[in-house]
C-alpha positions, 0 to 999 in steps of 0.5 A: 472520507474516501480516496486520496488526500493528495493531488496526482498532478505531476505523477506518471500514469503508472503512479496515478494508476497505483494511487487509484488502485491503493484507494479502491481495494474493496475492503475499507481497511485495505483502502486505508492501509494502502491508500494512506501509504500511497499518499505519503510515498507514491512520488518517491517510490522506485520502479522496483518498489512500484513493481512490488506494490503492484504485485501486492495490489493484485493479491486478495485483501484478506491475505494482505490485511492479515500480513500487515496486522501480524495475524499471519506471516506473509509467504516467503515470496512476499516477505519483502522490504517493501511490505516491511516499509508499509508496516513501519509506516503504519506503526509510526502513525499509530497512537498506541 
């Protein structure tokens, strides 16, 4: 399985770009973490949330993966409600 599971029809150009980038990270784990989150939420994200998502998309995969899995704490400038929202999204999906 590779890539988005939703259609990008009706999304703005910016949201389409973010959706694509979320599914094409370089690390499969990050494709799944960001991609699944984007599939479920991209249509409803505010401009501020999109800004934060783009910032996270520009960061190294290994750093963000460590923050999302709890291996490391995110630096203070990345400890945002948006990062918490991604963590919460995946915690709710987890069968454990």
